[in-house]
ZAFIMI-481788 format. One line per 3 residues: number of its first residue (from 1); for each residue x, y, z of N, C-alpha, C. Coordinates in pm, whole numbers, plus 50000, padded with zeros to 5 digits. Atoms other than C-alpha are relative to their C-alpha. Example, Ala and Ser with C-alpha at 12.3 -4.5 7.8 and 13.67 -1.06 7.14 Angstrom:
2
1> 50089/49881/50000/51230/49550/50780/50090/50120/50000 | 49918/49881/49994/51367/49894/50714/49923/50109/50073
***
This chain:
273
1> 50131/50045/49950/93917/60832/61253/49885/50033/49905 | 50106/49973/50097/93690/61009/61005/49998/49899/49886 | 49992/50099/50107/93818/60770/60743/49938/49869/50043
4> 50058/50125/49948/93726/60469/60960/49849/50008/50007 | 50145/49985/49992/93380/60610/61015/49936/49986/49863 | 50052/50008/50137/93331/60648/60642/49994/49857/49952
7> 49996/50141/50041/93436/60289/60582/49888/49921/50068 | 50104/50073/49927/93207/60164/60859/49861/50034/49947 | 50130/49956/50048/92916/60373/60731/49970/49938/49862
10> 50017/50060/50133/92972/60248/60376/49969/49852/50011 | 50025/50143/49978/92980/59890/60507/49857/49974/50039 | 50139/50016/49957/92647/59938/60676/49905/50017/49883
13> 50085/49976/50118/92495/60082/60357/50004/49879/49907 | 49986/50117/50087/92629/59781/60165/49926/49878/50055 | 50063/50117/49936/92495/59528/60417/49848/50011/50004
16> 50145/49982/49985/92144/59679/60451/49917/49938/49888 | 50080/50064/50106/92016/59575/60105/49999/49848/50009 | 49992/50145/49986/92135/59219/60170/49904/49953/50108
19> 50091/50035/49891/91948/59211/60500/49854/50010/49955 | 50136/49983/50050/91636/59343/60328/49958/49885/49909 | 50029/50112/50089/91658/59074/60061/49972/49873/50079
22> 50020/50119/49916/91687/58805/60332/49863/50004/50065 | 50130/49986/49933/91384/58945/60516/49884/49978/49903 | 50105/50017/50101/91175/58963/60198/49988/49854/49962
25> 50000/50143/50034/91277/58607/60112/49933/49919/50107 | 50061/50073/49888/91178/58485/60457/49849/50021/50001 | 50144/49971/50003/90841/58661/60428/49932/49921/49887
28> 50057/50073/50113/90785/58503/60087/49985/49853/50032 | 50006/50140/49962/90864/58160/60229/49883/49976/50093 | 50111/50014/49905/90621/58217/60516/49866/50008/49929
31> 50125/49982/50072/90352/58337/60276/49967/49876/49919 | 50020/50122/50076/90403/58033/60056/49954/49887/50090 | 50040/50104/49905/90378/57808/60361/49856/50017/50042
34> 50138/49976/49961/90053/57976/60463/49904/49960/49890 | 50083/50040/50113/89916/57925/60113/49983/49849/49996 | 50006/50144/49999/90004/57558/60137/49909/49949/50112
37> 50086/50039/49888/89839/57533/60479/49854/50024/49967 | 50138/49969/50036/89529/57706/60346/49947/49898/49901 | 50041/50100/50098/89521/57467/60053/49968/49867/50066
40> 50023/50126/49929/89550/57170/60287/49871/50006/50081 | 50120/49990/49918/89274/57304/60510/49875/49988/49915 | 50115/50013/50090/89040/57330/60212/49976/49854/49967
43> 50015/50140/50038/89111/56970/60114/49965/49911/50119 | 50037/50082/49884/89066/56846/60470/49855/50025/50039 | 50139/49969/49972/88723/57008/60480/49909/49913/49915
46> 50093/50085/50074/88411/56826/60358/49983/50048/49857 | 50018/49950/50134/88398/57054/60056/50101/49944/49902 | 49902/50062/50088/88702/56874/59921/49934/49892/49915
49> 50069/50105/50072/88467/56593/59819/49901/50057/49901 | 50100/49937/50083/88233/56840/59655/50065/50072/49884 | 49926/49924/50097/88504/57012/59448/49950/50144/50004
52> 50036/49860/49998/88411/57364/59338/49852/50027/50026 | 50141/49969/49971/88027/57343/59336/49965/49965/50144 | 50038/50034/49863/87868/57355/59680/49882/49904/50000
55> 50105/50101/49990/87617/57102/59808/49864/50058/49962 | 50129/49941/50027/87330/57346/59769/49968/50008/49851 | 50024/49991/50144/87374/57344/59389/49958/49867/49940
58> 50033/50134/50046/87270/56978/59367/49857/49995/49945 | 50131/50010/50065/86983/56919/59122/49975/49856/49959 | 50039/50136/50036/86800/56588/59078/49880/50007/49905
61> 50107/50005/50098/86583/56522/58773/49943/49858/49998 | 50058/50134/49998/86337/56234/58787/49851/50001/50017 | 50143/50017/49975/85992/56102/58862/49983/49925/50131
64> 50025/50065/49872/85857/56006/59203/49942/49860/49983 | 50053/50133/50029/85702/55701/59034/50107/49907/49943 | 49892/50077/50063/86034/55587/58890/50079/49921/50105
67> 49922/50085/49909/86211/55294/59058/50143/50052/50013 | 49860/49955/49997/86552/55433/58963/50014/50134/50071 | 49999/49873/49927/86469/55782/59090/49992/49975/50150
70> 50013/50032/49857/86370/55624/59421/50133/49955/50061 | 49866/50035/49949/86720/55478/59454/50076/50126/50041 | 49927/49875/49977/86867/55826/59429/49945/50075/50120
73> 50062/49929/49888/86618/55984/59669/50028/49929/50133 | 49970/50075/49877/86681/55705/59921/50142/50029/50047 | 49861/49966/49964/87055/55780/59911/50006/50138/50064
76> 50003/49864/49943/86982/56148/59979/49939/50000/50139 | 50063/50008/49868/86748/56066/60267/50091/49926/50100 | 49906/50071/49913/87008/55824/60406/50097/50098/50065
79> 49905/49901/49948/87242/56121/60447/49930/50122/50061 | 50072/49887/49940/86968/56348/60582/50014/50127/49920 | 49973/49886/50087/87006/56576/60281/49876/50080/49962
82> 50121/49923/50028/86652/56713/60288/50032/50150/50004 | 49974/49857/50006/86665/57078/60185/50134/50035/49941 | 49867/49973/50057/87013/57041/60037/50008/49962/49852
85> 50004/50027/50143/86903/56951/59685/49867/50049/49945 | 50123/49959/50066/86642/57060/59433/49952/49887/49911 | 50057/50108/50081/86412/56798/59282/49919/50060/49885
88> 50070/49953/50120/86294/56861/58926/49917/49885/49942 | 50083/50109/50053/85996/56635/58836/49993/50005/49848 | 50007/50011/50145/86005/56515/58477/49867/49936/49964
91> 50135/50044/50036/85662/56476/58320/50004/49901/49884 | 50000/50104/50103/85643/56147/58132/49876/50009/49912 | 50127/49994/50074/85282/56206/58028/50010/50096/49881
94> 49984/49902/50109/85384/56505/57816/50123/49972/49914 | 49880/50035/50077/85700/56336/57688/50119/50089/50029 | 49890/49908/49965/85926/56582/57869/50135/49929/50000
97> 49875/50074/49991/86187/56308/57918/50065/49978/49863 | 49946/50017/50135/86228/56281/57540/50020/50134/49928 | 49985/49867/50058/86236/56656/57483/50146/50040/49983
100> 49863/49957/50032/86544/56829/57342/50070/50062/50121 | 49939/49931/49885/86600/57036/57658/50050/49900/50103 | 49959/50098/49898/86605/56740/57897/50111/49909/49947
103> 49899/50089/50056/86814/56530/57660/50140/50063/49993 | 49868/49937/49983/87091/56786/57697/50065/49950/50129 | 49952/50051/49872/87119/56645/58051/50011/49848/49995
106> 50003/50146/50009/87022/56281/57985/49973/49961/49854 | 50016/50021/50145/87083/56196/57617/49913/49882/49960 | 50085/50116/50030/86887/55868/57641/49854/50025/50036
109> 50137/49967/49966/86576/56043/57768/49942/49915/50110 | 50045/50082/49888/86555/55846/58091/50024/50075/50131 | 49976/49941/49867/86549/55926/58463/50062/49893/50090
112> 49974/49863/49958/86713/56002/58695/50125/50056/49935 | 49876/49934/50037/86985/56253/58622/50037/50096/50112 | 49949/49911/49894/87200/56471/58846/50083/50110/49937
115> 49909/49890/50033/87358/56812/58803/50056/50055/50130 | 49934/49944/49881/87611/56937/59056/50094/50108/49950 | 49924/49896/50065/87730/57273/58935/50003/49971/49851
118> 49985/50032/50142/87868/57200/58588/50009/49850/49974 | 49984/50144/50014/87896/56827/58655/49864/49933/49978 | 50124/50071/50034/87628/56604/58497/50025/49850/50008
121> 49987/50146/49986/87571/56236/58580/49863/49936/49984 | 50124/50076/50006/87303/55984/58487/50026/49853/50025 | 50003/50139/49954/87218/55621/58573/50001/49997/50154
124> 50025/49991/49856/87093/55560/58926/50112/49947/50088 | 49898/50058/49912/87369/55338/59065/50124/50090/50013 | 49889/49905/49985/87658/55576/58982/49959/50127/50076
127> 50046/49880/49928/87448/55868/59111/49998/49974/50150 | 50003/50037/49858/87393/55687/59443/50141/50005/50059 | 49862/50003/49950/87768/55634/59480/50060/50141/50005
130> 49951/49862/50001/87842/55996/59388/49943/50078/50119 | 50064/49933/49886/87590/56126/59643/50066/49956/50131 | 49936/50051/49879/87747/55902/59906/50137/50062/50019
133> 49867/49941/49990/88092/56038/59827/49993/50147/50040 | 50015/49857/49971/87972/56399/59840/49962/50024/50146 | 50055/49972/49867/87784/56372/60170/50069/49925/50114
136> 49946/50084/49892/87978/56105/60363/50101/50075/50087 | 49903/49925/49920/88253/56345/60470/49930/50090/50102 | 50077/49913/49911/87986/56565/60626/49923/49920/50105
139> 50087/50076/49909/87764/56296/60780/50073/49889/50075 | 49927/50112/49938/88023/56028/60862/49935/49866/49974 | 50070/50124/50036/87786/55769/60713/50041/49958/49859
142> 49955/50050/50130/87869/55547/60418/49904/49894/49945 | 50074/50104/50071/87655/55357/60170/50097/49906/49929 | 49892/50081/50059/87975/55236/60006/50113/49996/50102
145> 49895/50009/49898/88224/55105/60265/50134/50053/49948 | 49871/49943/50038/88572/55256/60267/50110/49895/49982 | 49895/50102/50015/88771/54932/60299/49979/49922/49870
148> 50001/50060/50134/88858/54747/59978/49909/49879/49988 | 50077/50124/50010/88695/54412/60054/49850/50024/50004 | 50144/49973/49990/88357/54544/60163/49951/50083/49883
151> 50036/49921/50119/88357/54796/59879/49981/49907/49880 | 50010/50096/50111/88419/54510/59633/49874/49914/50012 | 50121/50080/49979/88136/54309/59790/49874/50079/49963
154> 50113/49916/50041/87897/54601/59742/49989/50000/49848 | 50000/50002/50146/87999/54615/59376/49950/49866/49946 | 50045/50135/50040/87943/54240/59350/49848/49992/50001
157> 50145/50011/49987/87583/54266/59474/49927/50098/49908 | 50059/49909/50099/87513/54567/59252/49996/49933/49862 | 49998/50075/50126/87614/54349/58958/49895/49890/50000
160> 50104/50103/49987/87389/54071/59087/49863/50061/49973 | 50128/49933/50021/87100/54315/59097/49977/50027/49851 | 50011/49963/50141/87168/54430/58741/49981/49878/49909
163> 49997/50114/50092/87221/54083/58590/49908/49884/50038 | 50069/50122/49957/87040/53822/58801/49878/50023/50088 | 50113/49971/49911/86770/53998/59001/49898/50090/49929
166> 50093/49904/50058/86616/54305/58842/49937/49953/49869 | 50064/50040/50127/86564/54156/58491/49879/49908/50019 | 50110/50095/49977/86343/53873/58625/49888/50065/50082
169> 50097/49932/49914/86175/54076/58897/49922/50104/49920 | 50063/49894/50080/86104/54363/58656/49903/49941/49898 | 50088/50063/50100/85956/54130/58393/49866/49962/50062
172> 50123/50039/49931/85704/53991/58642/49917/50123/50033 | 50070/49877/49960/85616/54338/58774/49940/50070/49880 | 50046/49927/50119/85588/54495/58429/49877/49933/49937
175> 50114/50072/50058/85353/54223/58304/49877/50010/50090 | 50113/50002/49907/85136/54207/58615/49942/50140/50023 | 50049/49864/49980/85111/54586/58640/49964/50067/49867
178> 50044/49955/50132/85033/54619/58269/50080/50121/49948 | 49917/49890/50048/85325/54848/58190/50001/50006/49848 | 49986/50003/50145/85328/54737/57827/49869/49973/49928
181> 50129/50022/50065/84958/54695/57763/49904/49924/50090 | 50103/50061/49916/84634/54543/57892/50014/49849/50019 | 49989/50145/49993/84727/54181/57824/50126/49956/50076
184> 49887/50054/49924/84950/53979/58057/50052/49875/49929 | 49937/50118/50060/85193/53734/57897/50036/49905/50114 | 49982/50089/49885/85156/53458/58157/50121/49907/49984
187> 49884/50087/50023/85422/53240/57996/50130/50076/50033 | 49883/49917/49969/85673/53524/58021/50013/50017/50152 | 50000/49987/49853/85573/53574/58386/50051/49872/50064
190> 49962/50129/49943/85615/53203/58458/50151/49976/49988 | 49856/50022/50023/85965/53181/58305/50084/50094/50087 | 49925/49901/49922/86086/53502/58470/49990/49971/50149
193> 50020/50025/49858/85938/53405/58806/50081/49879/50047 | 49918/50117/49965/86112/53067/58804/50147/50040/50017 | 49861/49953/49991/86445/53238/58741/50018/50089/50123
196> 49992/49914/49883/86368/53492/59011/50002/49918/50129 | 50001/50089/49883/86291/53215/59261/50139/49937/50021 | 49865/50057/49989/86632/53059/59183/50096/50103/50059
199> 49918/49893/49943/86793/53396/59259/49972/50016/50149 | 50037/49988/49858/86600/53420/59586/50059/49884/50082 | 49938/50114/49931/86729/53073/59678/50148/50027/50028
202> 49859/49964/49982/87084/53200/59630/50014/50102/50113 | 50000/49901/49892/87006/53495/59857/49979/49931/50134 | 50030/50072/49876/86860/53263/60120/50123/49926/50050
205> 49878/50073/49963/87176/53049/60115/50109/50096/50049 | 49900/49899/49959/87393/53362/60140/49976/50047/50143 | 50031/49952/49866/87215/53493/60448/50014/49890/50105
208> 49986/50113/49907/87210/53149/60610/50147/49977/50033 | 49857/50024/49980/87586/53118/60563/50069/50114/50075 | 49932/49884/49940/87687/53471/60665/49939/50042/50132
211> 50074/49958/49879/87425/53516/60939/49999/50153/50017 | 50000/49853/49997/87423/53885/60849/49860/50052/49969 | 50130/49938/50023/87125/54117/60844/49989/50054/49858
214> 49999/49938/50133/87227/54288/60522/50093/49923/49907 | 49922/50074/50099/87400/54177/60204/50149/50004/50027 | 49857/49986/49969/87739/54309/60314/50013/50033/50148
217> 49986/49980/49855/87778/54259/60687/49871/50044/50065 | 50117/49959/49922/87545/54420/60936/49971/50149/49988 | 50028/49860/50028/87528/54766/60783/49924/50011/49869
220> 50075/49969/50122/87279/54895/60528/50093/50069/49902 | 49908/49942/50099/87475/54969/60209/49927/50027/49869 | 50054/49974/50134/87424/55075/59848/49950/49871/49935
223> 50045/50128/50055/87385/54705/59770/49854/49974/50038 | 50138/50020/49954/87069/54672/59983/49907/50103/49937 | 50081/49890/50054/86942/55008/59863/49957/49971/49856
226> 50027/50023/50142/86963/54902/59500/49883/49904/49977 | 50105/50100/50016/86722/54611/59551/49862/50049/50045 | 50126/49957/49939/86454/54814/59728/49885/50027/49901
229> 50116/49959/50080/86241/54965/59447/49927/49885/49931 | 50068/50107/50072/86174/54653/59239/49947/49892/50093 | 50051/50099/49904/86142/54420/59539/49869/50050/50061
232> 50122/49942/49944/85880/54657/59680/49882/49980/49906 | 50107/50019/50098/85678/54638/59359/49961/49853/49989 | 50025/50144/50010/85714/54260/59338/49922/49952/50122
235> 50066/50040/49876/85616/54211/59702/49858/50057/50006 | 50131/49934/50000/85328/54453/59654/49897/49932/49913 | 50096/50075/50082/85172/54220/59397/49919/49903/50085
238> 50070/50087/49907/85074/54005/59695/49996/49855/49954 | 50020/50139/50037/84966/53642/59676/50129/49920/49993 | 49883/50086/50016/85228/53400/59544/50131/50079/49994
241> 49879/49918/50015/85470/53686/59483/50053/50045/50136 | 49959/49966/49864/85475/53813/59840/50045/49874/50074 | 49966/50127/49935/85488/53448/59950/50141/49954/49961
244> 49865/50037/50044/85808/53400/59747/50106/50062/50092 | 49909/49934/49904/85976/53646/59986/49978/49942/50140 | 50032/50040/49863/85797/53543/60306/50035/49855/50031
247> 49974/50142/49976/85856/53170/60259/50148/49968/50017 | 49855/50017/49980/86232/53218/60272/50037/50085/50121 | 49987/49923/49875/86299/53319/60635/50112/50103/50002
250> 49888/49905/49998/86638/53482/60581/49976/50116/49903 | 50035/49895/50095/86523/53671/60273/49891/50089/50058 | 50108/49924/49938/86208/53773/60461/50053/50096/50106
253> 49940/49915/49896/86418/53908/60750/50076/50116/49938 | 49927/49894/50072/86638/54101/60507/49903/50102/49943 | 50098/49909/50059/86336/54245/60329/49934/50087/50107
256> 50060/49922/49891/86179/54351/60658/50095/50109/50047 | 49900/49903/49953/86504/54523/60761/50018/50115/49902 | 49971/49892/50096/86563/54717/60439/49874/50081/49967
259> 50123/49928/50035/86199/54805/60368/49951/50089/50114 | 50036/49915/49886/86166/54957/60716/50108/50104/50030 | 49894/49902/49978/86481/55166/60682/49943/50142/49988
262> 50056/49864/50002/86402/55534/60758/50020/50073/49866 | 49975/49933/50128/86558/55648/60429/49899/49957/49893 | 50099/50051/50096/86323/55426/60226/49861/50050/50036
265> 50130/49948/49957/86023/55532/60433/49985/50147/49961 | 50002/49858/50036/86113/55898/60376/49981/50018/49849 | 50012/49993/50146/86143/55835/60001/49856/49980/49955
268> 50138/50032/50039/85791/55697/59986/49896/50088/50067 | 50091/49904/49937/85641/55971/60203/49970/50112/49901 | 50034/49886/50086/85484/56284/60056/50125/50082/49973
271> 49880/49923/50031/85754/56482/59872/50002/50135/50069 | 49988/49875/49926/85888/56781/60061/50078/50106/49920 | 49921/49905/50077/86077/56951/59778/49907/50076/49905
***
């Protein structure tokens, strides 16, 4: 019997390390699973869209008189981001936008620009889309639709703005507001305005056919937002220029809808940053 006890005791001693290894392995598996769960929970949170920098580190560089800066500020107001970004006014009068320090952020010396932690972005339209991506998970609102077709339509109208709307509208505004000097080149205004009227006719036909309030369905999107700053300046010239909008009923209805949007009104109110 003593011999049997010794064998049994030795067997137990031999088995114990194996059991310990199994338990440690199981714990390691559980710990790994928890790490994976934690990782998933981080990515399911709104901060997943923000990456490592938090929303509070968002810096916007621009001018409150800049049409392109107003696009960016309107996107921020759309998401109710007041107090969640820092606005850095760039002084054009002193040439700050062409200074070496600012050109580290925007190498072309233009506004606006964005810094989000270590991430730097310039050009207003990409900034608007980036802001929308960062804040949409938190607010549940979208300037860029999530479905492929509507997203593509937004991109389509952004291209229209860049190629067939802003160039003509801006030329008229720049000449009439004396951006380039005291003299107005009336021939340049006439040519640009004729082309702009043709674009407005295309818009009128689009709204008549789609019966939609906005450019892409019945929701205010980045497409509508993009047209706001220059249309506001053009309409503000009054006379024949305001009449070009008002005389086209569908365009007039669209302009009334987008120019009364709370985000645009907030952008044009006294700055709170």
